[in-house]
N, CA, C and O atoms as a GROMACS GRO file, in nm:
protein
  412
    1MET      N    1   0.083  -0.118   0.000
    1MET     CA    2   0.000   0.000   0.000
    1MET      C    3   0.088   0.125   0.000
    1MET      O    4   0.062   0.217  -0.077
    2TRP      N    5   0.190   0.129   0.085
    2TRP     CA    6   0.275   0.247   0.092
    2TRP      C    7   0.340   0.277  -0.042
    2TRP      O    8   0.356   0.393  -0.080
    3LEU      N    9   0.377   0.171  -0.114
    3LEU     CA   10   0.437   0.188  -0.245
    3LEU      C   11   0.339   0.254  -0.340
    3LEU      O   12   0.378   0.342  -0.417
    4ARG      N   13   0.212   0.212  -0.337
    4ARG     CA   14   0.111   0.274  -0.423
    4ARG      C   15   0.095   0.422  -0.391
    4ARG      O   16   0.085   0.504  -0.482
    5ILE      N   17   0.093   0.456  -0.263
    5ILE     CA   18   0.079   0.597  -0.223
    5ILE      C   19   0.199   0.676  -0.272
    5ILE      O   20   0.183   0.786  -0.326
    6SER      N   21   0.318   0.622  -0.253
    6SER     CA   22   0.440   0.691  -0.295
    6SER      C   23   0.444   0.711  -0.446
    6SER      O   24   0.478   0.819  -0.493
    7LEU      N   25   0.409   0.608  -0.521
    7LEU     CA   26   0.409   0.620  -0.667
    7LEU      C   27   0.307   0.722  -0.714
    7LEU      O   28   0.335   0.800  -0.804
    8LEU      N   29   0.189   0.721  -0.653
    8LEU     CA   30   0.086   0.817  -0.690
    8LEU      C   31   0.130   0.959  -0.657
    8LEU      O   32   0.108   1.050  -0.735
    9ALA      N   33   0.192   0.977  -0.542
    9ALA     CA   34   0.242   1.109  -0.504
    9ALA      C   35   0.348   1.156  -0.602
    9ALA      O   36   0.350   1.273  -0.640
   10MET      N   37   0.436   1.066  -0.644
   10MET     CA   38   0.540   1.102  -0.739
   10MET      C   39   0.478   1.142  -0.873
   10MET      O   40   0.521   1.240  -0.934
   11LEU      N   41   0.378   1.068  -0.917
   11LEU     CA   42   0.312   1.102  -1.042
   11LEU      C   43   0.251   1.241  -1.037
   11LEU      O   44   0.267   1.321  -1.129
   12LEU      N   45   0.182   1.269  -0.927
   12LEU     CA   46   0.114   1.397  -0.916
   12LEU      C   47   0.211   1.513  -0.899
   12LEU      O   48   0.193   1.618  -0.961
   13SER      N   49   0.312   1.496  -0.815
   13SER     CA   50   0.402   1.607  -0.789
   13SER      C   51   0.500   1.630  -0.903
   13SER      O   52   0.543   1.744  -0.924
   14ALA      N   53   0.537   1.528  -0.976
   14ALA     CA   54   0.632   1.543  -1.085
   14ALA      C   55   0.562   1.585  -1.214
   14ALA      O   56   0.627   1.612  -1.314
   15GLY      N   57   0.430   1.591  -1.210
   15GLY     CA   58   0.356   1.627  -1.330
   15GLY      C   59   0.378   1.526  -1.440
   15GLY      O   60   0.388   1.560  -1.558
   16ALA      N   61   0.386   1.398  -1.401
   16ALA     CA   62   0.407   1.291  -1.497
   16ALA      C   63   0.304   1.301  -1.606
   16ALA      O   64   0.224   1.395  -1.606
   17ALA      N   65   0.303   1.211  -1.695
   17ALA     CA   66   0.214   1.215  -1.811
   17ALA      C   67   0.084   1.286  -1.776
   17ALA      O   68   0.001   1.233  -1.703
   18ARG      N   69   0.068   1.404  -1.829
   18ARG     CA   70  -0.044   1.490  -1.793
   18ARG      C   71  -0.178   1.418  -1.808
   18ARG      O   72  -0.264   1.430  -1.720
   19GLY      N   73  -0.196   1.346  -1.914
   19GLY     CA   74  -0.322   1.274  -1.935
   19GLY      C   75  -0.345   1.168  -1.828
   19GLY      O   76  -0.458   1.146  -1.785
   20GLU      N   77  -0.237   1.102  -1.786
   20GLU     CA   78  -0.249   0.999  -1.682
   20GLU      C   79  -0.290   1.062  -1.549
   20GLU      O   80  -0.379   1.011  -1.481
   21THR      N   81  -0.226   1.172  -1.514
   21THR     CA   82  -0.261   1.242  -1.390
   21THR      C   83  -0.405   1.292  -1.395
   21THR      O   84  -0.480   1.277  -1.299
   22ASP      N   85  -0.443   1.351  -1.507
   22ASP     CA   86  -0.580   1.400  -1.522
   22ASP      C   87  -0.680   1.286  -1.511
   22ASP      O   88  -0.787   1.302  -1.454
   23GLY      N   89  -0.644   1.169  -1.567
   23GLY     CA   90  -0.732   1.053  -1.560
   23GLY      C   91  -0.750   1.003  -1.418
   23GLY      O   92  -0.861   0.966  -1.378
   24ILE      N   93  -0.641   1.002  -1.340
   24ILE     CA   94  -0.648   0.960  -1.200
   24ILE      C   95  -0.737   1.054  -1.121
   24ILE      O   96  -0.822   1.011  -1.044
   25LEU      N   97  -0.716   1.184  -1.141
   25LEU     CA   98  -0.796   1.283  -1.068
   25LEU      C   99  -0.943   1.277  -1.109
   25LEU      O  100  -1.032   1.288  -1.024
   26ALA      N  101  -0.969   1.260  -1.238
   26ALA     CA  102  -1.108   1.249  -1.285
   26ALA      C  103  -1.176   1.127  -1.224
   26ALA      O  104  -1.292   1.134  -1.183
   27LEU      N  105  -1.104   1.015  -1.219
   27LEU     CA  106  -1.159   0.894  -1.157
   27LEU      C  107  -1.192   0.919  -1.011
   27LEU      O  108  -1.300   0.885  -0.964
   28GLY      N  109  -1.099   0.978  -0.937
   28GLY     CA  110  -1.121   1.007  -0.796
   28GLY      C  111  -1.240   1.098  -0.773
   28GLY      O  112  -1.322   1.074  -0.684
   29ARG      N  113  -1.251   1.202  -0.854
   29ARG     CA  114  -1.364   1.295  -0.840
   29ARG      C  115  -1.496   1.227  -0.874
   29ARG      O  116  -1.598   1.253  -0.810
   30ARG      N  117  -1.494   1.139  -0.974
   30ARG     CA  118  -1.616   1.066  -1.011
   30ARG      C  119  -1.660   0.972  -0.900
   30ARG      O  120  -1.778   0.964  -0.868
   31VAL      N  121  -1.563   0.900  -0.841
   31VAL     CA  122  -1.596   0.808  -0.731
   31VAL      C  123  -1.652   0.886  -0.613
   31VAL      O  124  -1.747   0.842  -0.549
   32LEU      N  125  -1.593   1.002  -0.583
   32LEU     CA  126  -1.646   1.086  -0.475
   32LEU      C  127  -1.791   1.126  -0.504
   32LEU      O  128  -1.877   1.115  -0.416
   33ALA      N  129  -1.816   1.172  -0.624
   33ALA     CA  130  -1.952   1.215  -0.659
   33ALA      C  131  -2.049   1.098  -0.659
   33ALA      O  132  -2.160   1.108  -0.607
   34ASP      N  133  -2.008   0.986  -0.718
   34ASP     CA  134  -2.097   0.868  -0.726
   34ASP      C  135  -2.135   0.815  -0.588
   34ASP      O  136  -2.244   0.761  -0.570
   35ASN      N  137  -2.045   0.831  -0.491
   35ASN     CA  138  -2.070   0.780  -0.357
   35ASN      C  139  -2.113   0.888  -0.259
   35ASN      O  140  -2.120   0.865  -0.138
   36GLN      N  141  -2.142   1.006  -0.311
   36GLN     CA  142  -2.189   1.120  -0.230
   36GLN      C  143  -2.098   1.144  -0.109
   36GLN      O  144  -2.145   1.156   0.004
   37CYS      N  145  -1.968   1.150  -0.136
   37CYS     CA  146  -1.870   1.161  -0.028
   37CYS      C  147  -1.854   1.302   0.027
   37CYS      O  148  -1.766   1.325   0.110
   38ASN      N  149  -1.934   1.394  -0.016
   38ASN     CA  150  -1.930   1.528   0.041
   38ASN      C  151  -2.066   1.562   0.104
   38ASN      O  152  -2.103   1.679   0.114
   39GLY      N  153  -2.137   1.461   0.146
   39GLY     CA  154  -2.274   1.480   0.190
   39GLY      C  155  -2.297   1.473   0.338
   39GLY      O  156  -2.216   1.520   0.418
   40ALA      N  157  -2.408   1.415   0.375
   40ALA     CA  158  -2.460   1.416   0.511
   40ALA      C  159  -2.363   1.358   0.614
   40ALA      O  160  -2.357   1.407   0.726
   41CYS      N  161  -2.288   1.256   0.577
   41CYS     CA  162  -2.196   1.194   0.673
   41CYS      C  163  -2.093   1.296   0.719
   41CYS      O  164  -2.068   1.311   0.839
   42HIS      N  165  -2.031   1.367   0.624
   42HIS     CA  166  -1.931   1.467   0.660
   42HIS      C  167  -1.994   1.582   0.737
   42HIS      O  168  -1.935   1.634   0.832
   43GLN      N  169  -2.113   1.623   0.696
   43GLN     CA  170  -2.179   1.734   0.761
   43GLN      C  171  -2.206   1.703   0.908
   43GLN      O  172  -2.198   1.792   0.992
   44SER      N  173  -2.238   1.579   0.939
   44SER     CA  174  -2.268   1.542   1.077
   44SER      C  175  -2.143   1.548   1.165
   44SER      O  176  -2.156   1.555   1.288
   45HIS      N  177  -2.024   1.545   1.106
   45HIS     CA  178  -1.900   1.551   1.182
   45HIS      C  179  -1.837   1.690   1.182
   45HIS      O  180  -1.742   1.714   1.257
   46ALA      N  181  -1.887   1.780   1.102
   46ALA     CA  182  -1.827   1.913   1.088
   46ALA      C  183  -1.877   2.007   1.198
   46ALA      O  184  -1.997   2.014   1.224
   47GLU      N  185  -1.784   2.076   1.259
   47GLU     CA  186  -1.820   2.169   1.367
   47GLU      C  187  -1.907   2.284   1.317
   47GLU      O  188  -1.998   2.328   1.386
   48ASP      N  189  -1.878   2.332   1.195
   48ASP     CA  190  -1.953   2.446   1.141
   48ASP      C  191  -2.067   2.404   1.049
   48ASP      O  192  -2.126   2.488   0.981
   49ASN      N  193  -2.097   2.274   1.048
   49ASN     CA  194  -2.207   2.219   0.968
   49ASN      C  195  -2.179   2.227   0.818
   49ASN      O  196  -2.270   2.208   0.737
   50ASP      N  197  -2.056   2.255   0.780
   50ASP     CA  198  -2.016   2.260   0.640
   50ASP      C  199  -1.950   2.128   0.604
   50ASP      O  200  -1.844   2.096   0.659
   51PRO      N  201  -2.007   2.049   0.514
   51PRO     CA  202  -1.951   1.918   0.484
   51PRO      C  203  -1.808   1.924   0.429
   51PRO      O  204  -1.730   1.831   0.453
   52LEU      N  205  -1.772   2.028   0.358
   52LEU     CA  206  -1.636   2.039   0.305
   52LEU      C  207  -1.538   2.095   0.408
   52LEU      O  208  -1.417   2.094   0.386
   53GLY      N  209  -1.590   2.142   0.520
   53GLY     CA  210  -1.505   2.198   0.625
   53GLY      C  211  -1.409   2.096   0.684
   53GLY      O  212  -1.304   2.134   0.736
   54LEU      N  213  -1.442   1.968   0.678
   54LEU     CA  214  -1.351   1.865   0.731
   54LEU      C  215  -1.220   1.864   0.654
   54LEU      O  216  -1.116   1.830   0.710
   55TYR      N  217  -1.225   1.902   0.527
   55TYR     CA  218  -1.104   1.901   0.446
   55TYR      C  219  -1.017   2.025   0.470
   55TYR      O  220  -0.895   2.020   0.453
   56THR      N  221  -1.079   2.134   0.508
   56THR     CA  222  -1.007   2.262   0.510
   56THR      C  223  -0.987   2.322   0.649
   56THR      O  224  -0.922   2.425   0.662
   57ARG      N  225  -1.042   2.260   0.752
   57ARG     CA  226  -1.030   2.317   0.886
   57ARG      C  227  -0.883   2.316   0.932
   57ARG      O  228  -0.803   2.234   0.889
   58ALA      N  229  -0.851   2.409   1.019
   58ALA     CA  230  -0.713   2.424   1.067
   58ALA      C  231  -0.665   2.305   1.148
   58ALA      O  232  -0.548   2.267   1.138
   59ASN      N  233  -0.754   2.244   1.226
   59ASN     CA  234  -0.714   2.133   1.314
   59ASN      C  235  -0.752   1.997   1.255
   59ASN      O  236  -0.790   1.906   1.328
   60ARG      N  237  -0.741   1.984   1.124
   60ARG     CA  238  -0.780   1.858   1.061
   60ARG      C  239  -0.689   1.744   1.106
   60ARG      O  240  -0.574   1.766   1.145
   61LYS      N  241  -0.743   1.623   1.101
   61LYS     CA  242  -0.671   1.505   1.148
   61LYS      C  243  -0.571   1.454   1.046
   61LYS      O  244  -0.474   1.387   1.082
   62VAL      N  245  -0.593   1.483   0.920
   62VAL     CA  246  -0.508   1.434   0.812
   62VAL      C  247  -0.402   1.538   0.779
   62VAL      O  248  -0.434   1.650   0.741
   63ASN      N  249  -0.275   1.498   0.795
   63ASN     CA  250  -0.166   1.592   0.770
   63ASN      C  251  -0.060   1.539   0.675
   63ASN      O  252   0.039   1.608   0.648
   64ASP      N  253  -0.078   1.418   0.623
   64ASP     CA  254   0.013   1.365   0.522
   64ASP      C  255  -0.063   1.268   0.433
   64ASP      O  256  -0.175   1.228   0.465
   65ARG      N  257  -0.002   1.231   0.322
   65ARG     CA  258  -0.071   1.147   0.223
   65ARG      C  259  -0.106   1.009   0.277
   65ARG      O  260  -0.210   0.954   0.243
   66ALA      N  261  -0.020   0.952   0.359
   66ALA     CA  262  -0.049   0.820   0.415
   66ALA      C  263  -0.173   0.826   0.505
   66ALA      O  264  -0.257   0.737   0.501
   67ALA      N  265  -0.182   0.932   0.586
   67ALA     CA  266  -0.299   0.948   0.673
   67ALA      C  267  -0.425   0.972   0.590
   67ALA      O  268  -0.532   0.923   0.624
   68LEU      N  269  -0.412   1.046   0.481
   68LEU     CA  270  -0.526   1.069   0.393
   68LEU      C  271  -0.574   0.937   0.332
   68LEU      O  272  -0.694   0.911   0.326
   69HIS      N  273  -0.480   0.856   0.287
   69HIS     CA  274  -0.515   0.726   0.229
   69HIS      C  275  -0.585   0.639   0.332
   69HIS      O  276  -0.684   0.574   0.301
   70ARG      N  277  -0.533   0.636   0.456
   70ARG     CA  278  -0.597   0.557   0.562
   70ARG      C  279  -0.738   0.608   0.590
   70ARG      O  280  -0.829   0.528   0.614
   71GLN      N  281  -0.758   0.739   0.589
   71GLN     CA  282  -0.890   0.794   0.616
   71GLN      C  283  -0.988   0.757   0.506
   71GLN      O  284  -1.104   0.724   0.533
   72VAL      N  285  -0.943   0.762   0.381
   72VAL     CA  286  -1.030   0.721   0.270
   72VAL      C  287  -1.067   0.573   0.285
   72VAL      O  288  -1.183   0.537   0.268
   73GLU      N  289  -0.969   0.489   0.317
   73GLU     CA  290  -0.998   0.347   0.340
   73GLU      C  291  -1.099   0.328   0.452
   73GLU      O  292  -1.189   0.245   0.442
   74HIS      N  293  -1.084   0.406   0.560
   74HIS     CA  294  -1.177   0.398   0.673
   74HIS      C  295  -1.320   0.434   0.628
   74HIS      O  296  -1.415   0.364   0.661
   75CYS      N  297  -1.332   0.543   0.555
   75CYS     CA  298  -1.464   0.586   0.509
   75CYS      C  299  -1.527   0.480   0.417
   75CYS      O  300  -1.646   0.451   0.427
   76VAL      N  301  -1.446   0.424   0.328
   76VAL     CA  302  -1.497   0.322   0.236
   76VAL      C  303  -1.547   0.201   0.314
   76VAL      O  304  -1.656   0.149   0.286
   77SER      N  305  -1.470   0.156   0.412
   77SER     CA  306  -1.512   0.038   0.488
   77SER      C  307  -1.632   0.069   0.576
   77SER      O  308  -1.719  -0.016   0.593
   78ARG      N  309  -1.638   0.188   0.630
   78ARG     CA  310  -1.751   0.228   0.715
   78ARG      C  311  -1.881   0.232   0.637
   78ARG      O  312  -1.986   0.192   0.685
   79LEU      N  313  -1.872   0.283   0.514
   79LEU     CA  314  -1.991   0.295   0.432
   79LEU      C  315  -2.024   0.167   0.357
   79LEU      O  316  -2.134   0.152   0.303
   80GLY      N  317  -1.928   0.075   0.353
   80GLY     CA  318  -1.949  -0.048   0.280
   80GLY      C  319  -1.948  -0.029   0.130
   80GLY      O  320  -2.005  -0.109   0.056
   81SER      N  321  -1.882   0.078   0.085
   81SER     CA  322  -1.874   0.105  -0.059
   81SER      C  323  -1.792  -0.003  -0.127
   81SER      O  324  -1.691  -0.049  -0.074
   82MET      N  325  -1.836  -0.042  -0.242
   82MET     CA  326  -1.766  -0.145  -0.319
   82MET      C  327  -1.681  -0.076  -0.425
   82MET      O  328  -1.723  -0.063  -0.540
   83ILE      N  329  -1.562  -0.032  -0.386
   83ILE     CA  330  -1.473   0.029  -0.484
   83ILE      C  331  -1.338  -0.042  -0.479
   83ILE      O  332  -1.301  -0.102  -0.378
   84PHE      N  333  -1.267  -0.034  -0.588
   84PHE     CA  334  -1.140  -0.104  -0.603
   84PHE      C  335  -1.026  -0.025  -0.539
   84PHE      O  336  -1.037   0.096  -0.520
   85PRO      N  337  -0.916  -0.093  -0.505
   85PRO     CA  338  -0.800  -0.025  -0.444
   85PRO      C  339  -0.749   0.092  -0.528
   85PRO      O  340  -0.710   0.195  -0.473
   86GLU      N  341  -0.747   0.078  -0.660
   86GLU     CA  342  -0.699   0.189  -0.743
   86GLU      C  343  -0.794   0.307  -0.739
   86GLU      O  344  -0.753   0.421  -0.761
   87GLU      N  345  -0.922   0.281  -0.712
   87GLU     CA  346  -1.017   0.391  -0.696
   87GLU      C  347  -0.994   0.462  -0.562
   87GLU      O  348  -1.010   0.584  -0.553
   88ILE      N  349  -0.958   0.387  -0.460
   88ILE     CA  350  -0.923   0.449  -0.332
   88ILE      C  351  -0.802   0.539  -0.351
   88ILE      O  352  -0.799   0.651  -0.300
   89ASP      N  353  -0.702   0.491  -0.424
   89ASP     CA  354  -0.584   0.573  -0.455
   89ASP      C  355  -0.625   0.701  -0.527
   89ASP      O  356  -0.575   0.809  -0.495
   90ALA      N  357  -0.715   0.688  -0.624
   90ALA     CA  358  -0.758   0.804  -0.702
   90ALA      C  359  -0.837   0.902  -0.617
   90ALA      O  360  -0.822   1.023  -0.633
   91VAL      N  361  -0.922   0.852  -0.528
   91VAL     CA  362  -0.998   0.940  -0.438
   91VAL      C  363  -0.902   1.018  -0.348
   91VAL      O  364  -0.917   1.139  -0.331
   92ALA      N  365  -0.804   0.949  -0.292
   92ALA     CA  366  -0.706   1.017  -0.206
   92ALA      C  367  -0.630   1.123  -0.285
   92ALA      O  368  -0.605   1.232  -0.234
   93ALA      N  369  -0.593   1.092  -0.408
   93ALA     CA  370  -0.521   1.189  -0.492
   93ALA      C  371  -0.608   1.311  -0.522
   93ALA      O  372  -0.560   1.424  -0.516
   94ALA      N  373  -0.734   1.288  -0.556
   94ALA     CA  374  -0.824   1.399  -0.587
   94ALA      C  375  -0.848   1.487  -0.464
   94ALA      O  376  -0.848   1.610  -0.475
   95LEU      N  377  -0.868   1.425  -0.349
   95LEU     CA  378  -0.886   1.504  -0.226
   95LEU      C  379  -0.762   1.586  -0.195
   95LEU      O  380  -0.771   1.701  -0.152
   96ASP      N  381  -0.645   1.527  -0.216
   96ASP     CA  382  -0.520   1.599  -0.191
   96ASP      C  383  -0.508   1.721  -0.282
   96ASP      O  384  -0.480   1.831  -0.236
   97VAL      N  385  -0.530   1.701  -0.411
   97VAL     CA  386  -0.516   1.811  -0.507
   97VAL      C  387  -0.622   1.918  -0.487
   97VAL      O  388  -0.592   2.037  -0.493
   98ASP      N  389  -0.746   1.877  -0.462
   98ASP     CA  390  -0.857   1.972  -0.453
   98ASP      C  391  -0.870   2.042  -0.318
   98ASP      O  392  -0.913   2.157  -0.312
   99TYR      N  393  -0.831   1.973  -0.209
   99TYR     CA  394  -0.855   2.030  -0.076
   99TYR      C  395  -0.731   2.033   0.013
   99TYR      O  396  -0.695   2.139   0.065
  100TYR      N  397  -0.667   1.921   0.031
  100TYR     CA  398  -0.560   1.911   0.131
  100TYR      C  399  -0.432   1.982   0.091
  100TYR      O  400  -0.371   2.052   0.172
  101LYS      N  401  -0.391   1.964  -0.033
  101LYS     CA  402  -0.267   2.024  -0.085
  101LYS      C  403  -0.148   1.990   0.003
  101LYS      O  404  -0.071   2.077   0.045
  102LEU      N  405  -0.134   1.861   0.031
  102LEU     CA  406  -0.026   1.811   0.117
  102LEU      C  407   0.106   1.816   0.044
  102LEU      O  408   0.111   1.806  -0.079
  103LYS      N  409   0.212   1.832   0.118
  103LYS     CA  410   0.348   1.839   0.060
  103LYS      C  411   0.410   1.702   0.056
  103LYS      O  412   0.523   1.686   0.011
   0.00000   0.00000   0.00000
């Protein structure tokens, strides 16, 4: 798993094949939308009642890519979503690029 996270991070940060990176991000965003991953579940945990606030709050629990990947895996297992490991990787990558902007 760590190898997959590292390879994905390298692809995204090095700007590897632009089409490949865009495809990974598009897949991640689609999986998020298809599974309503910005909806009621997140809102119930957000202090300000903003579902996207969990991604952008100052005291967020996720501070590196490995922790982000673990959190995505946790959410998938909690919801019982049937998605593939490469889709989990793509979701983590999309969340990182769109919200977390981890180094």
